[in-house]
N, C-alpha and C positions, 0 to 999 in steps of 0.2 A: 504494500500500500504506500502511495506517495506521501511524503512528509509535508505537513502543512507549512505555509509560508507566512511570516509575520510582515505586515506592512503598516504604514502610518498614513492616515488620511486627514486632511484639513477639514474640520467640521464646518468651516465658513464657505470655502470655495470648491472643495473636492480635490485639491491638489494631493497627489500621491508621492510618497517618499519611502525609500528603503530604510531610513533611520529617523529617529525622532529629531525634530527641529524646533527650536524655541519660537522663531519668527517665520511665518509662511512667506516664501519668496514670491508667491503669486498675488496674494491679497494684503500682505504686510501686517497681518493680525498676529498677536502674540498668544501662545499657549492654546492653540486651536487643534493641534495634532492629537488624534486618538489612535490607539493601537487596535488593529483588526487582524484576525486570523483568516487567511485565505487558503482553502484547500485546492487541489488540482481540479476537482470537479465543480467548484463553486462557479456559478455563472452559467453553467451548461445544464445542470440538472433541472433548475427551475425553468430555464428556457425550453428544455425538452418536454417538461410536463405541460407547459403552455402550448407548445406546438402540437403535442399529442392530443390535447384536449379539443383542438379544432380540426384534427385529422390531417394536418399538413405533412408533407413528405420531405424529409431532410435531403433526399437525393436530388430534388429539384432545386439546384443552386441557382442563384441569380447570376445573370450574365450581363456584360456591358451592352448598352443600347445607345444608338445615335439619338441625339435630342430631337431631331426632326421626325424620327420614327415613333416617338412616344405619343400616344393618343392623349390629347388635352381634354379631359372631361371634368366637368364641374358637378360633383355629386350634390343632389338636393340635400339641404340641411334639415335636421330634425327640429321641428317646432316644439319648444319646451312649454308652450302655453303660458309664458311669462314674458311680457314685453320688455321689462327691465333686464332680465337674464339674457334674452335673445339679443338685446342691443350690446351688452358687454361681450357676449361670445362672438359678435360680428354677424349676426343674422340667424343664429341657431346653432345647434350642436352638429359638428361634422362627423359623419360615419367613420369609424375606425380611429377616431382621435382619442387622446387621453388628456383629461382635464384635472388640474390640481386646484382644489378650493381650500384656501387657508384662512385662518382667523383665530382670535383669542378664545380660550375656553368660555363657554356660556354666551357667546356673541350671537348665536343662532344659525350655525352652519348646518347642523342636522335638521333643524326646523325648516330652513330654506329648501334643503334637498328633498325632504319628505313631502313638504307642501307642493313642490314642483311635480314630483312623480304621481301624486294623488290627482293632479289635473291632467295627466297623460293617460288616455284611454286606448290608444291605438298601438301601443308598444308593450312587449313583454319585458318587465323590469325585474331584475334581481337585486335586492337591497341586502348587502352583506354588512352586518353590524358586529364589531368586536368589542363594543363598549356597553351596549344595552341589550336587555333580554327582549324576546318577542312580545311579551306582555307589555313591557314599557312602550315599545313602538306602537302597539295597538292602541294603547291609551292616548298616546300623542296624536295618532292619526284621527281618533275620534274627536279630540279637542280641536284639531285644525279644521275638521269638517263641521264643527258645531254651528257655523253660520249658514250651512246649507242643509241642515237636517241631522247633524250629529252622527249617531251610530249607523243610521240607515245608509248614509252616503259612504261611510267608511267600510261598510260591509258589502257595498256594491262592486268594489274593485276586485275583479278576478284576474287582472293582468299584473299585479304586484305580488312578488313572492319574497318572503323574509328569510334570511339565513343568518343565524347567530353562530359565527365560526371565526377562529383566528388562524387556522392552519391553511396555508396556501394550497397544499395538495388537495385537501378536502374541498376547498372552494372551487378548484378546477374540475373536480369530479362532479360537483353540483352544477357547474356551468355546462359540462358535457351532457348532463341529464336534462336540465331545464331548457337549454338553448335560448337564453334571453337575447333581447335586442338592445338592452342597455344594462350596464353593471355599475352599481354604486358600492364603493368600499369606504366604510366608516369605522375606524380611520386607518390610514396606511401604517401608522405607528404601532398598531396593535396586531398586525399581520406578521406571521413568521413562517419560514420554511425549514423543514427538517434537514435540508442540505447544508445549512449554515449553522455552525456551532456557536451561537451567541443568542442573547435574550432578545425578545421582541422590542422594537424601537431603537435598537442599536444602528450604527451607521451601515454595517454590512447587511443586516436584515432589511432595512428600509430600501437600500439600493438594489438588492437582489430581487425583492418582491416587486418593486416598481418596474425593474427591467423585464421580469416575467410577464407582468400585466401589460406592459408595452408591446411585447412580442405577441401576446394574445390579441390585443386590439388591432394591430397592424395586419396580422395574418387572417383574422376572422371578419374584420370590418365592423365589429361591435364596439361602440364607444364606451369608455370607462371613465368614471368620475371618482377621483381620489379625494378624500377629505383629510386635511392635515392640520396640525396644531401650530401655534405660534409660541416661540420660546420667549424668555424674559427680555431678550434684546430686540424683540419685535420682528424677527425673521422666522421663516418657516422652519420648524424643527426637523432635524435630520440633516443629511449632507446637502450642500448647495448643489451637488450634481443632480439631485432629484428634480430641481427646476430645469436643468438642461435636458433631462429625459423626456419630460412631458411636452405636449404641444401648446397647452394654454395654462397660464397661472392666473387665477383670479383670487382677490383677497376681499374678505368680508370684514369690514372694520366699522368702528363707531364706539362712542363712549356708552358704557352700560347705564350711566345715569341719564342719558338722553334717549328719546324714543326713536331716533333716526339711525338707520344703518346704511352704509355706503358699500356698494359692490364695485370694486375697481379692478381693471385688467392690468396686470403687470407684464405679462408676456402673452402674445397671441400670434400664432403662425397663420391664422386664417382671418385676421381682421385687425382693427386698430387697437392700440393700447391706451388710447386717450378717452375711451368711453367710460361712462359712469352710470350706475344704477342706484336709485334711492328707494329705500323701503322705510316703512313706519312699523315699529314693533307694537302689536296690540295683544289683547288677551287671547284672541282667536288665531294668532299667528302674525305673519308679515304681510302688510298691505303695500301694494305698489303705489308710489307717489308719482303721478303723471305730471303734476305741475308743482314743483318744489318751491317756486318763488313765493306763492301765497302762504306756505307753511313756514318759510324761513324768515319772513318779515313779521315783526311784532305788530300787534293790532294798532297800538297808538304810542308814538314816542315824541309827540309834539311837545315842545318846551324843554326837552332833555338835551343837554349838550354831550358832545363826544360820540355822536351816532351819525354815520354816513352810509348811504346806500350805493352799492356798486353793481353794475351790470356785468356779470362774469359769464364765462363759457367754459364748460368742461366737456371735452369731446366735441360733439356737434350740438350740445344742448345748452341754450342760454337760460340763466336764471339770475334773479336779483338776490344779493347777499347783504345782510346787515353787518357793518363793521363797527365795533364798539371800542372806544379808547378812553383811558383814564390817565390824566396827567396830574401829579401832585408833588408837593415839595418833598425832597428826599429826607426821610427821618434819620438816616445814618449818613456816614461820610460818603459812601459809594452809592450812587443812584442805581436803582434796579431797572432792568429791562426784561419784560416778560411778554411772550406771544403764544396764544392758543389758537391753533388752526391756521397759522401763518408762519412763514419762514422767519426765524429769529434773526438770522444774519441780514436778511433783506430789510427787516424793521430797523436795525441799526444803521443801515445805509440810507434809508429814507429819512431818519432823524438827522443824520449828518447833512443831507441835502437841505432839509428844512432849516437847519441852523446856518449853514454856509451861504446858501443861495437866497434865502428869504429873510434871514436875519433874526429869527426867533431863538432865544437862548434856552436850551433844554438841558444844559450840562449838569445842573444841580437838581434835576427833577426826575422822579420815578415815572416810567411810562409802561402802562399795561395795555395790551391789545388782545381782543377776543373776536373770533368769527362766530356769530350767533348760530345756534342750532347744533353745535358740536361738529360742524363741517371742517374739513381741511382743504383749502382752496389753493391751487398753484398757479392760477391765471395771473399774468403780470399786469393785467388791466386793473387789478385791485390797488395798485400803488396810489392812484389819485385819491381813492376813498380813504386809505390809511392816513395819508397826510392831512386830509380834510378833517377826519375824526380826531386826530391828535391835536390839531390846531383849535378845533371847536372846544375840546375839553380844556386846553391850556388857557384860552381866553374866556371860558365858561359862557360861550355864546352858541345857542342851538342853530343847526342848519334848518332852514325853512322846509316845511312839508312839501312834497311834490318834486324834490330835487334828487337826481341820481347822477352817477358819473362813471366814466370808463377811460382809462389812460395809463400807459406805462411812463414812469418817471426816470429820466436819465440822470447821470451824475452831475451834469452841468445845469440841472434844473429845468430842462426842456421836457415837454409832454410828447412822448413818442407815439406813433400810430399803433393801433391794435387791429387784430384780425376780426373779420365778420362783424363789422360795425353795424350793418343794417339789421342783423338779427338782434343785436343788443338794444338798438333803438326800438325795434318792434316789440320786444319783450317789455321794455319800460312803458311804452305807450299802452300795451294791453292791460297792464296792471294799474293804469290811471295816473301815471306820473306826468307832470306838465312841463318839466325842464330836465334836460340832460346835458352834461358837459362832456365833450369828446375832443380828441386831438385835432388840431387844425389840418394836419396832413391827411386825415381821413375824409375831408370834405371833397376831395377830388372824385368826380363821378357820382357824387351823392346829391340827390334831389330833395332838399328839405321840405318842399311844398307838398310832397305826398304823405307827410306825417303830420298828425295833429299836435304832437309834442314839440315844444320849442327847443331848438338845438343851439348850444353855445360852444363854438369852436375856440380852443385856446392853444397857444403855442408854448407858454411857459407856466410854471407852477404859480408864479405871482399873479398871472392873469386869472387862473382858476380860482385862487383864493379871493381875489378882488371881486370876481363874479358872484361868489358865494356869500361873502361877508360885507361887500361894499367898501 
């Protein structure tokens, strides 16, 4: 029998080394190398079981093909009956793809997955759970169906089969017997194969099980959805190579103290990575938020300083976001800077622009910034609203109702143009705003007469602040 081999794998990026290294030469992280034991059969036994489960023949090896001879076909996507999930996936689930859904414990990953498959009636689904019993899943299904008739609806689903198993070999045996059209693995960290001599959740187990499921998905055309956990650093638990194996990585995020959940695409071989799905957590499950602007804006903030409304875009979806700022005198020697839902370093840059180019002294003042609703927005068009909210709080003067803005701020104090300005203006007009401040460069080719909202083009930050505060 061949002797096992000892290898060291970086837990952060998947870099392999024959000896232990303090600092990873690939990602420059310290103390991330973990020891794994690799046998001569590792990586082939799990793949053979996956290939055997779909009846593939190992003798039919792939051969090189000319690019012009390959048939370019576009397989129809699987409708998940969830507009938000379909948008993030790029139009639906691709047959034969493998999707990794990550998120913090308790954020609602299993709820989202179970709720989705309960709405699918035209596919045979195999839900493999390594964390919950069949009774627990049944109770959750009845709770999620409570708005449509409770137990009666949950008992009507004859296309969903539940398997509570952690052995990869037993899972493939069940797949061979059931022949599902969609496989859900909840979660990949609980699955283990007997071909690897380590505990479930270890680097080797996660990598080998994911590789076997990938081989099954590609050879059979059956899509596989893997559910993964997030570690304390905020990244997907297990080796980083797991993200390289799968076709799509989507992350379910949000603060558990807020009702909103964000579904964000991190990697997608079949669509855009800038798409965003928004859900609202309710007693009966997750509700799709088709118009997030109305929910993200407070009902009444008239007379309150430090609040500015920005017209932001995530992916192809415009929505209005409320930016809140608080500026106060520093109680201690060093002023504090804090940002929730916004890039902390960009906040410091905007404060430096406000002080250097506009002339407002904020050196000895604490600045706190918050994006309402628990959202995290990366759109650069938020810059103008951040500066306006900070200045409004500093001088304790509220911004008049009916005003919103969109614009990127440069280091020299200029307001730079932003993309999709017509969508931003239309969204603000739809929600009843009467004034919007936009970069002057965006006026090229724009017809202000077709909008009922009054457009104020500005070239510099001083002009924008003068327009707001007079």
